[in-house]
N, C-alpha and C positions, 0 to 999 in steps of 0.2 A: 349422079351417083348410081353405081350398078351394084346389084346384090348377087353374089355368087352362091352357088349350092351349098357351100360350107358355112354360110352365114357371115362371111367377111365382106365388108363394104369397101369399095374402092372409090376414092374421090377423083373426079375427072375435071380437067381444065376445060374451058369452053371449046378448045380444039379437039377434045375427045381423048387426049393424052392423060394417062394416069398420073396423079399427084403423089408425092411422097407423104408419109404420115404427117398430118398437120401438128401433132403434139411434139414439141421440142424434146429431144432425148434427155431423160433424167429430171424433167420438170417436176413430176409427181414426188420423186424422192427429195428434191430440193425444197418443195413446198412443205412436206412433212417435217424435214429437218429444221426448217426455219420456224415452223409453228412450234415445235418442241422447244427450241432454243429461246423463242420469244416468251412462251409460257413460263419457262424456268426463270428468265430474267424478271418477269413479273412476280413470281412466287418468291424470289430471292428478297424482294423489298420487305415484306412483313417478317420473313424468317430471319433475315439479317438484323432486323430491329429486335426480335426476340433473343437472338444470340448475343447482341450487345447488352441487353438487360440482364440476361443470365450470367454473363461474364462479370458485369458490375456487381451482381449479388454475390458471386464467388470470391471476387477480389476485394470487395468493400470499397471500390472506387466508383461512386454513383455517376450515372449518366444524366441525372436530374440537373436542369439548367437554373433552377431557382436558387436564390441565396437565402431563402426563408427557412431552409431546413426541411425536415420530413421527406428526405430523398427516398427512403425505403418505401414509404406509403405512396409516394408518387409513382415510382417504378412499378409497384405492385398493382396500382390502378391501371396503368398502361399495359402491363403485361397481361393481366387478367382480361381487359377488354379486347386485346388483340386475339388472344386465344379463343375467347368466346365468339368473337366476330368471325374468325376463320373457321371455327367449328360449325357455325350457323351456315356458312357458305359451302361447307363440305370440303374445305381445304386444309383441315387439321384433323388428325395428327399428321405430322410431317411424313411419316412412313408411307402415307397413301401415295404410291407411285403411279397408279393408273389414273391418268388425267385425260384420257382419250375423249371423255364426254364434254370436255371444257373447250371453249373457244377463247382465243386471245382477247377479243373484245368483251366477252362475258366475264372473264377473270378480271380484266382491267376495271370494268364497271363495279364488280363486287368489291374489289380492293379500294376503289375510290370512294365508295359509300361506307366503308368501315368507320365506325365511330369510336375514337379513342377517348376514354374518360380521363379526366385530369383530377388530381387530388383537390386543389383549391384554385381560385382565380389567379393566384400568383404563380401558378405552374402552367400558364397558357402555352409558353414556349416548349414545354416538355412534351405535350400531347398534340403536336402537329400531326394532322392526318397524313394519309398516304397519297392523296391525290396529285400533288406536285411531282412526286417521284414516279407515279404511274404514267402521268403525262409525258415525262421525260423518257421513260422507257418505250412508250408508244412512238415518240418522235424518232427514236434511235433504233427501231426494229430492223432486223435483218431482212434483206430483199431476196425472195427465192429465185428471181430472174437473173440467171447468169449471162455472161457474154455469149457463150455458146448458144443460149436459147435465143437471144437477140439475132444472132447470125442466122440461125435456122429460120426465123420468121422473115428475115430480109430475103433469104433464098427462095422462100415460099412466095414472096410478093414479086419475085423476079428482079429484085435489085442486085446491082453489082456488089460483090463482096470482096474486100481486100484479101490478098493472098494470105497474110499473117492471120487474119481473123478466121479464114476458112480453115487454115491448118489448126488453129486452137479449137475449132469446132470439132474436127475429127478426133483430136486428142481428148478434149473435155467431154464430148458427147458420146464417146465409145464406151465409157465405163458405166453409163446409166445413172450414176449418182452425182451429187454436187461435189465439184472438185475445187471450186475457188469461191470462198465466202469471205 
């Protein structure tokens, strides 16, 4: 690696030939977009549950699964424990749009640990936690690595690249942002 007077570093191959930029074009934008989408998917889990309960309260059609009655008290206990738990984690009120300080794994952990209170023992099914939904969201997370990034890395390793893949690299990589997710 040589350092030029302007502070720019140039990576060199063992032969002394300059290497292209090692960072695939658009990867940082792709990572940021995926992180934002994955965080939103995680936050949708408790907020969708709150929305369901709010709708049930407005329409009088309870989401409570118990046949023992007391659906209003059951939903109130779940609703309250959800809001208190989210507030304790700094994820409530919903209007908080600045989530830059949160990581996907951090939010997933906080949501998995939220304790939903149930009204009585016969309401066990009503107060299922968020852990299963969070786990599912983690398994289905968006991948920030696009095909154009893979081709870029193949080219750097000196591997042969198919003409169609190279063409898509030029098209996808030229914009600087994620173009296929």
